DRENMI-685493 format. One record per residue: residue in one letter; x, y, z of N, C-alpha, C, O in turn. Coordinates in steps of 0.2 Angstrom, whole numbers, padded with zeros to 4 digits, always signed. Example, Ala and Ser with C-alpha at 12.3 -4.5 7.8 and 13.67 -1.06 7.14 Angstrom:
A+0066-0028+0039+0062-0022+0039+0066-0016+0039+0071-0017+0042 S+0064-0011+0035+0068-0005+0036+0064+0000+0039+0067+0006+0040 
END
This chain:
X+0594+0498+0189+0597+0504+0190+0593+0509+0193+0593+0511+0199 X+0588+0512+0187+0583+0516+0189+0580+0513+0195+0579+0516+0200 X+0578+0510+0195+0572+0507+0201+0579+0507+0208+0576+0509+0213 X+0585+0506+0210+0588+0506+0214+0590+0512+0215+0592+0512+0221 X+0590+0520+0212+0592+0526+0213+0585+0531+0215+0584+0537+0217 X+0579+0526+0214+0572+0527+0214+0572+0528+0223+0572+0533+0226 X+0572+0517+0224+0572+0517+0231+0576+0522+0235+0574+0524+0241 X+0582+0523+0232+0588+0527+0238+0587+0533+0237+0591+0536+0240 X+0582+0538+0234+0582+0545+0234+0582+0549+0242+0586+0553+0244 X+0574+0545+0245+0573+0550+0251+0580+0550+0257+0581+0555+0261 X+0584+0544+0254+0590+0544+0258+0596+0547+0258+0601+0548+0262 X+0596+0548+0252+0602+0552+0247+0598+0560+0252+0602+0563+0256 X+0591+0563+0251+0592+0568+0252+0590+0570+0259+0588+0576+0261 X+0590+0562+0263+0591+0567+0271+0598+0565+0275+0599+0567+0281 X+0607+0562+0270+0611+0561+0271+0615+0568+0270+0619+0571+0274 X+0613+0569+0260+0616+0575+0258+0617+0578+0263+0622+0577+0265 X+0613+0584+0266+0612+0590+0269+0615+0588+0276+0618+0592+0279 X+0614+0584+0278+0618+0583+0284+0627+0579+0282+0631+0580+0287 X+0628+0577+0278+0633+0575+0276+0637+0585+0275+0642+0585+0278 X+0635+0590+0273+0635+0598+0270+0637+0601+0278+0641+0604+0281 X+0630+0598+0281+0628+0602+0289+0637+0603+0293+0639+0608+0296 X+0641+0595+0291+0649+0594+0295+0655+0601+0296+0659+0602+0300 X+0654+0604+0289+0659+0609+0290+0657+0617+0292+0660+0621+0295 X+0646+0616+0290+0646+0623+0292+0650+0623+0301+0655+0627+0303 X+0645+0616+0305+0648+0618+0311+0655+0618+0312+0656+0622+0316 X+0660+0614+0311+0667+0617+0311+0666+0624+0309+0671+0627+0312 X+0663+0628+0306+0665+0635+0307+0663+0638+0310+0665+0644+0312 X+0656+0635+0312+0654+0638+0318+0656+0637+0324+0653+0640+0329 X+0662+0633+0326+0664+0628+0332+0671+0637+0331+0674+0640+0336 X+0671+0639+0325+0679+0643+0329+0686+0640+0321+0690+0644+0319 X+0686+0634+0320+0689+0632+0314+0687+0635+0310+0681+0636+0309 X+0693+0637+0307+0693+0640+0298+0698+0635+0296+0700+0637+0290 X+0701+0628+0298+0707+0625+0292+0700+0622+0286+0695+0619+0286 X+0702+0624+0282+0701+0621+0276+0701+0616+0273+0698+0614+0268 X+0704+0613+0276+0709+0605+0272+0705+0599+0277+0706+0593+0276 X+0702+0603+0283+0698+0596+0289+0693+0595+0285+0691+0590+0283 X+0689+0603+0285+0680+0602+0279+0682+0597+0275+0680+0591+0275 X+0685+0600+0271+0686+0594+0263+0689+0590+0266+0693+0590+0261 X+0691+0586+0271+0694+0579+0274+0685+0577+0274+0683+0573+0270 X+0682+0578+0279+0679+0578+0281+0671+0576+0279+0666+0573+0281 X+0672+0580+0272+0667+0579+0265+0667+0573+0262+0662+0569+0261 X+0675+0572+0260+0679+0567+0256+0675+0561+0258+0672+0558+0255 X+0677+0560+0269+0677+0552+0272+0668+0552+0273+0666+0547+0276 X+0664+0556+0272+0657+0555+0272+0654+0553+0265+0652+0548+0264 X+0655+0558+0259+0653+0554+0253+0656+0549+0251+0653+0545+0246 X+0663+0546+0253+0667+0539+0253+0665+0535+0256+0668+0530+0258 X+0659+0534+0259+0658+0528+0265+0650+0531+0262+0646+0526+0262 X+0648+0535+0260+0639+0535+0258+0641+0531+0249+0636+0528+0246 X+0648+0531+0247+0647+0529+0240+0645+0521+0239+0642+0519+0235 X+0651+0518+0248+0654+0514+0249+0647+0508+0250+0647+0502+0247 X+0643+0511+0254+0636+0510+0257+0633+0509+0250+0630+0503+0250 X+0633+0513+0245+0627+0514+0238+0630+0507+0234+0626+0503+0231 X+0636+0508+0235+0638+0500+0230+0636+0494+0231+0633+0491+0227 X+0637+0491+0240+0637+0485+0244+0630+0486+0240+0628+0483+0236 X+0628+0490+0243+0618+0489+0243+0617+0489+0237+0612+0485+0238 X+0618+0491+0230+0619+0489+0223+0619+0481+0223+0614+0478+0221 X+0627+0477+0224+0629+0473+0224+0626+0467+0224+0625+0463+0219 X+0624+0467+0231+0618+0464+0237+0612+0460+0234+0611+0454+0233 X+0609+0467+0233+0603+0466+0230+0602+0467+0223+0596+0469+0221 X+0606+0466+0218+0605+0471+0211+0600+0463+0206+0597+0464+0201 X+0600+0456+0209+0596+0451+0208+0590+0453+0210+0585+0451+0206 X+0587+0456+0216+0580+0458+0218+0577+0465+0210+0572+0464+0207 X+0582+0469+0210+0584+0472+0206+0582+0472+0198+0579+0476+0195 X+0585+0468+0196+0583+0465+0190+0575+0460+0190+0571+0460+0185 X+0575+0457+0195+0567+0453+0196+0561+0460+0194+0556+0460+0191 X+0564+0465+0197+0556+0468+0198+0557+0472+0190+0552+0473+0187 X+0562+0473+0189+0562+0479+0181+0561+0471+0174+0558+0470+0168 X+0565+0466+0177+0564+0460+0170+0559+0458+0173+0559+0458+0179 X+0554+0457+0170+0548+0450+0173+0550+0444+0168+0552+0443+0162 X+0549+0441+0174+0551+0432+0171+0545+0430+0167+0539+0431+0168 X+0549+0427+0160+0545+0425+0155+0541+0417+0158+0536+0415+0157 X+0545+0415+0161+0540+0405+0165+0541+0406+0174+0543+0410+0178 X+0537+0400+0175+0537+0403+0181+0543+0399+0183+0546+0400+0189 X+0544+0396+0181+0550+0392+0185+0556+0398+0186+0558+0398+0192 X+0557+0402+0183+0559+0411+0182+0558+0415+0188+0563+0417+0192 X+0551+0416+0188+0550+0417+0194+0552+0415+0201+0554+0418+0205 X+0551+0409+0200+0551+0406+0208+0560+0406+0209+0562+0407+0214 X+0561+0405+0207+0572+0406+0207+0571+0412+0210+0567+0417+0210 X+0579+0409+0219+0579+0415+0220+0584+0420+0217+0588+0419+0213 X+0583+0428+0221+0585+0432+0218+0595+0433+0219+0600+0435+0216 X+0593+0430+0227+0599+0433+0229+0601+0430+0237+0596+0430+0240 X+0606+0429+0241+0607+0426+0248+0603+0433+0254+0601+0432+0260 X+0603+0439+0252+0601+0444+0256+0596+0444+0259+0591+0443+0254 X+0593+0444+0265+0587+0447+0268+0581+0449+0264+0576+0446+0266 X+0581+0453+0260+0578+0457+0255+0577+0452+0251+0571+0449+0250 X+0584+0449+0245+0580+0443+0244+0576+0437+0244+0572+0434+0240 X+0578+0435+0250+0573+0428+0252+0568+0430+0255+0564+0425+0255 X+0565+0437+0257+0559+0438+0259+0555+0438+0254+0549+0435+0254 X+0558+0441+0248+0556+0442+0241+0554+0436+0240+0549+0433+0242 X+0558+0433+0236+0556+0424+0236+0553+0420+0240+0551+0415+0238 X+0552+0421+0247+0546+0418+0249+0542+0421+0249+0537+0417+0249 X+0540+0426+0249+0533+0434+0247+0530+0429+0242+0524+0428+0243 X+0536+0424+0233+0535+0424+0228+0532+0417+0230+0527+0417+0227 X+0533+0412+0234+0530+0406+0235+0526+0405+0238+0523+0400+0238 X+0526+0412+0243+0517+0410+0246+0511+0413+0239+0506+0411+0237 X+0514+0417+0238+0507+0419+0232+0507+0413+0229+0501+0411+0229 X+0511+0410+0227+0512+0406+0221+0507+0399+0223+0502+0397+0220 X+0510+0397+0227+0503+0392+0234+0498+0394+0234+0493+0390+0232 X+0495+0401+0236+0488+0404+0236+0485+0404+0228+0479+0403+0226 X+0491+0406+0223+0487+0405+0218+0484+0398+0215+0479+0398+0212 X+0490+0391+0216+0490+0386+0215+0483+0383+0218+0481+0378+0216 X+0482+0386+0222+0476+0382+0227+0470+0384+0224+0465+0381+0225 X+0469+0391+0221+0464+0391+0223+0461+0391+0215+0455+0390+0213 X+0466+0392+0209+0466+0389+0202+0462+0382+0202+0457+0381+0198 X+0466+0378+0206+0466+0370+0208+0456+0371+0210+0452+0368+0207 X+0454+0374+0214+0448+0374+0216+0443+0376+0211+0439+0372+0208 X+0444+0385+0209+0439+0384+0201+0441+0379+0196+0440+0381+0190 X+0443+0375+0196+0445+0370+0192+0442+0368+0193+0438+0368+0189 X+0440+0363+0200+0436+0357+0201+0430+0361+0200+0427+0358+0196 X+0427+0367+0203+0421+0368+0202+0419+0369+0194+0413+0368+0193 X+0423+0371+0188+0422+0372+0184+0422+0365+0181+0417+0364+0176 X+0427+0359+0182+0421+0354+0179+0418+0349+0182+0417+0343+0180 X+0415+0351+0189+0408+0349+0188+0401+0352+0186+0395+0350+0184 X+0405+0360+0185+0398+0363+0183+0399+0361+0175+0393+0361+0173 X+0402+0360+0171+0403+0354+0164+0402+0348+0164+0402+0345+0159 X+0402+0346+0169+0399+0338+0171+0391+0338+0172+0387+0335+0170 X+0392+0343+0175+0382+0343+0178+0378+0345+0170+0373+0342+0169 X+0381+0351+0165+0377+0351+0161+0377+0348+0153+0375+0349+0147 X+0382+0344+0155+0383+0336+0149+0377+0333+0150+0374+0332+0145 X+0377+0331+0157+0373+0328+0161+0366+0327+0158+0363+0324+0155 X+0364+0334+0162+0356+0339+0159+0356+0336+0153+0353+0331+0152 X+0360+0340+0147+0359+0340+0141+0356+0332+0138+0351+0330+0135 X+0360+0330+0140+0357+0321+0140+0354+0318+0141+0352+0312+0139 X+0351+0323+0147+0346+0319+0153+0337+0321+0147+0332+0317+0146 X+0341+0329+0144+0334+0329+0141+0334+0329+0136+0331+0334+0133 X+0338+0324+0131+0338+0321+0124+0332+0316+0126+0330+0313+0120 X+0330+0313+0131+0325+0308+0133+0318+0310+0132+0314+0307+0128 X+0315+0316+0138+0311+0319+0134+0307+0321+0130+0301+0321+0129 X+0314+0323+0125+0314+0326+0117+0312+0319+0112+0309+0319+0107 X+0314+0314+0116+0312+0309+0112+0306+0305+0110+0304+0303+0105 X+0304+0305+0117+0298+0307+0120+0289+0310+0115+0284+0308+0113 X+0296+0318+0116+0287+0320+0112+0287+0320+0106+0283+0319+0102 X+0293+0320+0106+0290+0320+0095+0290+0309+0093+0290+0307+0088 X+0290+0305+0100+0288+0298+0096+0279+0301+0097+0276+0299+0092 X+0278+0304+0100+0271+0306+0104+0266+0309+0099+0260+0308+0099 X+0271+0315+0095+0269+0321+0091+0268+0317+0082+0264+0318+0078 X+0274+0311+0081+0272+0308+0076+0263+0303+0079+0258+0302+0075 X+0263+0301+0084+0257+0296+0085+0250+0303+0084+0245+0301+0082 X+0251+0308+0086+0248+0311+0086+0243+0316+0078+0238+0320+0078 X+0250+0313+0073+0249+0316+0068+0245+0310+0062+0242+0312+0057 X+0247+0301+0065+0244+0296+0062+0237+0296+0063+0233+0294+0060 X+0236+0302+0071+0228+0298+0072+0222+0305+0069+0216+0304+0069 X+0226+0310+0068+0224+0317+0065+0220+0317+0069+0215+0315+0068 X+0222+0320+0076+0218+0321+0081+0217+0329+0082+0211+0332+0083 X+0223+0330+0081+0224+0337+0085+0226+0341+0076+0229+0337+0073 X+0225+0347+0074+0224+0350+0068+0232+0351+0067+0236+0352+0071 X+0234+0350+0060+0240+0352+0056+0243+0357+0060+0247+0356+0064 X+0241+0363+0059+0243+0366+0062+0245+0367+0069+0251+0370+0069 X+0243+0367+0074+0245+0364+0081+0253+0359+0080+0258+0361+0083 X+0252+0354+0077+0257+0349+0077+0261+0353+0072+0267+0351+0073 X+0261+0358+0066+0267+0360+0066+0270+0366+0071+0276+0365+0072 X+0267+0370+0073+0268+0373+0080+0272+0372+0084+0276+0376+0086 X+0269+0364+0085+0273+0361+0093+0280+0358+0091+0285+0357+0094 X+0279+0357+0084+0288+0353+0081+0291+0358+0080+0297+0357+0081 X+0289+0364+0078+0292+0371+0078+0296+0373+0086+0302+0373+0086 X+0293+0373+0090+0297+0373+0097+0299+0369+0100+0302+0370+0105 X+0298+0361+0097+0303+0357+0101+0309+0354+0095+0312+0349+0095 X+0308+0359+0089+0316+0358+0084+0319+0366+0088+0325+0367+0087 X+0316+0369+0090+0321+0376+0094+0325+0372+0100+0331+0372+0101 X+0319+0369+0104+0323+0367+0111+0329+0361+0110+0333+0360+0113 X+0328+0359+0103+0335+0353+0102+0340+0356+0100+0345+0353+0100 X+0340+0362+0097+0344+0366+0094+0348+0368+0099+0353+0366+0100 X+0342+0371+0104+0347+0374+0111+0349+0370+0114+0354+0372+0118 X+0347+0364+0114+0352+0358+0119+0358+0358+0115+0364+0359+0117 X+0358+0357+0109+0366+0355+0104+0370+0361+0109+0375+0360+0112 X+0365+0368+0108+0370+0374+0109+0375+0373+0116+0381+0374+0117 X+0370+0372+0119+0372+0369+0128+0376+0368+0129+0380+0371+0132 X+0376+0358+0124+0381+0356+0123+0386+0354+0123+0389+0350+0126 X+0388+0359+0114+0395+0361+0111+0397+0367+0115+0403+0368+0115 X+0394+0371+0118+0397+0376+0122+0400+0374+0129+0404+0377+0133 X+0398+0369+0130+0401+0364+0138+0407+0362+0134+0413+0364+0136 X+0408+0358+0129+0415+0356+0127+0419+0359+0124+0424+0356+0121 X+0418+0367+0124+0424+0372+0122+0429+0373+0125+0435+0375+0124 X+0426+0369+0132+0429+0370+0138+0436+0366+0139+0442+0367+0142 X+0434+0361+0134+0441+0354+0134+0439+0353+0127+0435+0349+0125 X+0442+0357+0125+0440+0357+0115+0449+0354+0115+0450+0350+0110 X+0454+0355+0117+0459+0349+0115+0458+0343+0118+0463+0339+0116 X+0454+0339+0122+0453+0332+0121+0447+0330+0117+0445+0324+0118 X+0445+0334+0111+0438+0332+0110+0438+0336+0102+0436+0341+0100 X+0441+0332+0100+0443+0333+0092+0448+0330+0088+0454+0331+0090 X+0447+0326+0081+0454+0324+0079+0453+0326+0071+0448+0324+0067 X+0457+0329+0070+0455+0333+0063+0461+0327+0057+0467+0325+0058 X+0455+0325+0053+0458+0322+0046+0454+0329+0040+0452+0334+0040 X+0457+0321+0033+0453+0324+0028+0444+0322+0027+0441+0317+0026 X+0443+0329+0026+0435+0330+0027+0431+0331+0020+0429+0337+0020 X+0429+0327+0015+0427+0330+0007+0422+0335+0013+0419+0334+0018 X+0422+0340+0008+0418+0344+0010+0408+0345+0008+0404+0348+0012 X+0407+0341-0001+0402+0339-0003+0399+0335+0003+0394+0337+0005 X+0401+0329+0007+0399+0326+0012+0395+0328+0017+0389+0328+0018 X+0402+0332+0021+0398+0336+0027+0394+0341+0027+0391+0343+0032 X+0394+0344+0019+0387+0349+0019+0382+0346+0019+0378+0349+0023 X+0379+0339+0015+0376+0337+0012+0371+0334+0021+0365+0334+0023 X+0378+0333+0024+0376+0330+0030+0371+0336+0035+0366+0334+0038 X+0373+0341+0035+0372+0347+0039+0366+0350+0036+0362+0352+0041 X+0364+0351+0028+0357+0349+0028+0353+0347+0029+0348+0349+0030 X+0355+0339+0029+0350+0337+0030+0349+0333+0038+0345+0329+0040 X+0353+0336+0042+0350+0337+0047+0346+0343+0049+0345+0345+0055 X+0344+0347+0044+0338+0355+0045+0334+0354+0039+0331+0359+0037 X+0334+0349+0037+0330+0347+0032+0323+0351+0033+0320+0355+0031 X+0321+0346+0039+0313+0353+0041+0315+0359+0043+0311+0362+0047 X+0318+0360+0043+0320+0368+0047+0318+0372+0038+0314+0377+0038 X+0322+0368+0033+0322+0372+0027+0314+0371+0024+0310+0375+0021 X+0312+0365+0026+0304+0364+0021+0300+0369+0024+0296+0372+0020 X+0300+0372+0032+0295+0376+0037+0298+0381+0033+0295+0383+0028 X+0304+0385+0035+0303+0392+0032+0303+0392+0025+0304+0397+0023 X+0302+0388+0020+0302+0391+0015+0307+0390+0010+0306+0390+0004 X+0314+0388+0012+0320+0389+0010+0322+0384+0007+0321+0378+0010 X+0326+0384+0003+0329+0377+0000+0335+0377-0001+0336+0381-0006 X+0343+0372+0000+0347+0374-0001+0350+0375-0008+0345+0373-0012 X+0355+0377-0011+0357+0376-0016+0366+0376-0016+0371+0380-0016 X+0365+0368-0018+0373+0366-0016+0377+0364-0024+0376+0361-0029 X+0383+0368-0021+0387+0368-0027+0395+0366-0025+0400+0370-0025 X+0395+0359-0023+0403+0360-0025+0406+0352-0025+0403+0347-0023 X+0411+0354-0028+0415+0348-0031+0416+0343-0027+0421+0344-0023 X+0413+0336-0026+0414+0330-0024+0422+0329-0024+0423+0323-0024 X+0426+0331-0025+0434+0331-0023+0440+0333-0019+0446+0332-0018 X+0434+0339-0017+0435+0346-0015+0436+0343-0007+0431+0342-0004 X+0442+0341-0004+0443+0341+0005+0444+0346+0009+0444+0351+0005 X+0446+0347+0014+0447+0350+0018+0452+0347+0026+0447+0345+0029 X+0456+0347+0029+0457+0348+0034+0454+0350+0041+0457+0355+0044 X+0449+0347+0045+0445+0348+0048+0443+0342+0055+0445+0336+0054 X+0439+0343+0060+0436+0340+0063+0428+0338+0058+0425+0343+0056 X+0426+0331+0057+0420+0331+0055+0415+0336+0059+0412+0340+0058 X+0417+0331+0065+0409+0333+0070+0410+0341+0072+0405+0344+0072 X+0413+0343+0073+0415+0352+0076+0414+0356+0069+0413+0362+0069 X+0414+0354+0062+0412+0359+0056+0409+0356+0055+0410+0356+0050 X+0402+0350+0057+0396+0348+0055+0390+0354+0060+0385+0356+0058 X+0395+0355+0065+0391+0361+0071+0391+0366+0067+0386+0369+0066 X+0397+0368+0065+0399+0376+0065+0391+0376+0057+0385+0378+0059 X+0393+0373+0051+0387+0372+0045+0381+0372+0049+0377+0376+0046 X+0378+0369+0055+0373+0367+0058+0371+0376+0060+0366+0379+0058 X+0376+0379+0062+0374+0387+0065+0372+0392+0058+0367+0395+0057 X+0377+0392+0056+0376+0396+0049+0368+0395+0045+0365+0400+0043 X+0367+0387+0043+0362+0386+0042+0355+0388+0046+0350+0391+0043 X+0356+0387+0051+0351+0390+0056+0349+0397+0053+0344+0399+0051 X+0355+0401+0055+0354+0410+0055+0354+0412+0048+0351+0417+0046 X+0358+0407+0041+0355+0410+0035+0348+0410+0035+0345+0416+0035 X+0343+0401+0036+0336+0399+0035+0332+0405+0039+0328+0407+0035 X+0331+0408+0044+0331+0409+0050+0328+0418+0045+0323+0421+0045 X+0335+0420+0043+0334+0428+0041+0334+0429+0035+0335+0435+0033 X+0333+0423+0032+0329+0423+0022+0320+0420+0023+0316+0420+0019 X+0319+0418+0029+0310+0417+0026+0308+0424+0026+0310+0429+0030 X+0302+0422+0020+0298+0428+0019+0302+0432+0015+0297+0435+0012 X+0308+0433+0012+0313+0438+0009+0315+0434+0003+0314+0435-0003 X+0321+0429+0006+0327+0427+0000+0323+0418+0000+0321+0415+0005 X+0324+0416-0006+0320+0408-0006+0328+0402-0006+0327+0396-0007 X+0332+0404-0005+0338+0400-0006+0342+0402-0002+0341+0408+0000 X+0346+0397+0000+0354+0398+0002+0358+0393+0000+0358+0387-0001 X+0364+0398-0001+0369+0394-0008+0376+0390-0005+0380+0394-0001 X+0378+0385-0005+0385+0382-0002+0387+0383-0009+0384+0381-0013 X+0395+0387-0010+0399+0385-0015+0406+0383-0011+0406+0383-0005 X+0411+0381-0014+0418+0380-0014+0421+0380-0020+0419+0378-0025 X+0428+0385-0019+0433+0385-0023+0441+0386-0018+0441+0386-0012 X+0445+0386-0022+0449+0390-0022+0453+0395-0021+0454+0398-0026 X+0455+0397-0017+0457+0406-0015+0465+0404-0017+0465+0399-0020 X+0470+0406-0016+0477+0403-0014+0481+0397-0012+0483+0391-0014 X+0481+0400-0008+0481+0393-0003+0477+0392+0002+0479+0388+0006 X+0471+0395+0002+0465+0392+0006+0461+0389+0000+0462+0389-0006 X+0456+0385+0004+0451+0383+0002+0445+0385+0004+0443+0382+0009 X+0440+0389+0001+0435+0393+0003+0428+0390+0003+0426+0387-0002 X+0425+0390+0009+0417+0388+0009+0413+0393+0008+0412+0396+0014 X+0409+0397+0004+0405+0400+0006+0399+0398+0009+0398+0392+0008 X+0392+0401+0012+0385+0402+0015+0384+0408+0014+0386+0413+0017 X+0378+0408+0007+0377+0413+0006+0369+0416+0006+0366+0414+0001 X+0365+0417+0009+0357+0419+0010+0355+0426+0008+0359+0430+0011 X+0348+0428+0003+0347+0430+0000+0343+0435+0006+0338+0438+0003 X+0343+0436+0014+0338+0436+0020+0338+0443+0019+0336+0446+0014 X+0341+0448+0026+0335+0453+0027+0344+0457+0028+0344+0463+0030 X+0349+0454+0026+0357+0456+0027+0359+0461+0036+0355+0464+0039 X+0364+0460+0036+0367+0464+0043+0367+0471+0042+0368+0473+0036 X+0365+0476+0048+0366+0483+0045+0375+0483+0048+0378+0479+0052 X+0376+0491+0043+0386+0490+0044+0387+0491+0049+0393+0490+0050 X+0383+0493+0056+0386+0496+0064+0386+0487+0067+0389+0485+0072 X+0385+0486+0065+0382+0478+0069+0388+0472+0063+0391+0467+0065 X+0390+0473+0059+0395+0470+0057+0400+0466+0063+0399+0460+0065 X+0406+0473+0064+0411+0472+0067+0409+0469+0077+0413+0470+0082 X+0404+0467+0078+0404+0464+0082+0398+0457+0083+0396+0457+0089 X+0395+0452+0078+0391+0450+0077+0394+0442+0080+0391+0437+0082 X+0403+0443+0079+0404+0437+0085+0407+0438+0090+0411+0434+0093 X+0404+0443+0094+0406+0443+0100+0397+0440+0104+0391+0441+0103 X+0401+0437+0110+0395+0432+0113+0387+0436+0117+0387+0440+0122 X+0382+0434+0113+0374+0437+0117+0373+0442+0113+0368+0445+0114 X+0378+0444+0107+0378+0451+0103+0370+0448+0098+0370+0443+0096 X+0365+0453+0097+0361+0449+0091+0361+0455+0086+0363+0454+0081 X+0359+0463+0088+0360+0469+0083+0355+0470+0083+0352+0466+0087 X+0352+0475+0079+0348+0477+0077+0343+0471+0075+0339+0470+0079 X+0343+0466+0067+0341+0460+0067+0339+0456+0071+0333+0455+0071 X+0342+0453+0074+0343+0448+0078+0338+0449+0085+0337+0445+0089 X+0335+0456+0087+0331+0457+0090+0321+0458+0089+0316+0459+0092 X+0324+0459+0081+0317+0453+0079+0316+0448+0075+0314+0446+0070 X+0319+0446+0080+0318+0438+0079+0319+0434+0085+0325+0432+0087 X+0314+0431+0089+0313+0430+0099+0319+0423+0098+0324+0423+0103 X+0319+0419+0092+0326+0413+0093+0333+0415+0092+0338+0411+0093 X+0331+0422+0091+0339+0424+0092+0343+0425+0097+0341+0429+0101 X+0348+0421+0099+0351+0421+0108+0358+0424+0105+0361+0427+0110 X+0362+0426+0100+0369+0428+0100+0374+0424+0099+0379+0426+0097 X+0373+0419+0101+0378+0413+0103+0380+0410+0096+0386+0407+0095 X+0375+0410+0090+0378+0407+0087+0387+0407+0082+0392+0403+0082 X+0385+0415+0080+0391+0416+0076+0399+0416+0080+0404+0415+0078 X+0396+0419+0088+0402+0417+0094+0405+0409+0093+0411+0408+0092 X+0401+0406+0093+0401+0400+0092+0405+0398+0086+0409+0394+0088 X+0406+0400+0083+0405+0399+0076+0412+0400+0076+0416+0396+0078 X+0414+0406+0075+0421+0411+0078+0427+0405+0082+0433+0404+0080 X+0424+0404+0086+0428+0400+0092+0429+0394+0092+0432+0391+0096 X+0425+0390+0088+0426+0386+0085+0433+0383+0079+0437+0379+0079 X+0431+0390+0075+0435+0391+0069+0441+0391+0071+0444+0386+0070 X+0443+0397+0076+0451+0398+0078+0453+0393+0084+0457+0395+0088 X+0451+0387+0086+0455+0383+0087+0455+0377+0081+0460+0373+0082 X+0450+0376+0076+0453+0373+0074+0459+0374+0067+0460+0369+0062 X+0461+0380+0067+0465+0383+0062+0460+0389+0058+0461+0394+0056 X+0455+0386+0058+0451+0392+0052+0451+0398+0052+0453+0401+0057 X+0449+0401+0046+0446+0407+0048+0440+0407+0045+0437+0405+0040 X+0437+0412+0050+0429+0417+0047+0429+0424+0044+0430+0429+0048 X+0425+0423+0036+0424+0429+0036+0418+0432+0035+0416+0429+0030 X+0415+0437+0038+0408+0439+0034+0407+0446+0030+0411+0450+0030 X+0402+0445+0027+0402+0452+0021+0395+0451+0021+0392+0446+0019 X+0391+0459+0024+0380+0457+0025+0381+0463+0019+0386+0467+0017 X+0376+0464+0016+0373+0470+0015+0367+0470+0015+0365+0466+0011 X+0363+0474+0018+0356+0475+0019+0351+0475+0016+0350+0479+0011 X+0347+0470+0017+0340+0471+0012+0344+0465+0004+0341+0465-0001 X+0349+0461+0006+0354+0458+0000+0354+0451+0003+0351+0445+0002 X+0359+0453+0009+0357+0445+0012+0364+0444+0014+0367+0449+0013 X+0368+0439+0015+0374+0439+0021+0378+0435+0017+0375+0432+0013 X+0385+0433+0017+0387+0428+0015+0392+0424+0023+0394+0429+0026 X+0393+0420+0024+0400+0418+0029+0403+0415+0025+0400+0411+0022 X+0409+0417+0023+0416+0411+0022+0420+0409+0026+0423+0413+0030 X+0420+0401+0026+0426+0400+0032+0433+0397+0026+0433+0393+0021 X+0438+0400+0028+0443+0399+0027+0448+0390+0030+0447+0387+0035 X+0452+0387+0025+0454+0379+0028+0460+0381+0024+0461+0385+0019 X+0466+0377+0028+0471+0378+0025+0469+0370+0019+0466+0365+0020 X+0474+0372+0014+0475+0364+0010+0479+0359+0011+0479+0354+0008 X+0482+0361+0016+0486+0354+0015+0489+0356+0023+0492+0361+0023 X+0489+0352+0028+0492+0353+0036+0500+0356+0036+0504+0354+0032 X+0502+0362+0042+0508+0363+0039+0511+0358+0044+0509+0356+0050 X+0519+0358+0038+0522+0355+0044+0525+0356+0049+0527+0351+0053 
END
């Protein structure tokens, strides 16, 4: 109703003065009979009222559509009436939807092609990495290069491998719903697997893992994605502990209806002003800028993966004392 009146305000501002002008013209013509003037006024206002009522009744579907946005696409594309205005609006919405659908399909195909290319490229890069790794191991046996040189090459090779893994999992996020399977996962097994995958990283940085998790503890998650999440947390914890802290602790316990897994380091910590932004993509913060390998994507991916798996991530940190990242799992699947 409000939109109806807003639309007809210009009409009323034009017609009402014109209607009031009729008695004045009678008076100028010398006709002093008030009854005729009143009759003319009533007749004019009555015709105007009938016109407004007709306009509102015939187009109330259009006004309702404008004032009450539809909740579904099917509701949006329903005709709002049979008047010319309603039919024109319906045709406009259908045309707009067809354009949107075409653009959406085009962008979807481009995104699929980009994801397919990224996936193929990552897998193709695994072959030269494997060749370099074998070559490096052969050179160690021959002792043809100083150990420090070979260690430096190995460190860069590990960074390259981790970067490719991050690129692969980032591309998989686009089709996450087709790439996960939730099942009971023993926490100790998945933590041991993640630590084993990063054992060289622990050794190189002079940090050791301290695992305090009971064998009986299980959570509902996807093992592959959870291992990836733990890998990102381990990489951060070890990087920011090197030369400061000597261990990374893994502990699990029950908190109410949640199972909690803590990954705690005793490294440089995170500044208070950076904590609220650590889960943003590409944000490295002041601490991250001190390390050239920091990409600002690790905690972002951890947060994204956990949110899609139905887990929660909490982070607490004190500069100079270390950081604790907590993963909260449901103890049982919701009905």
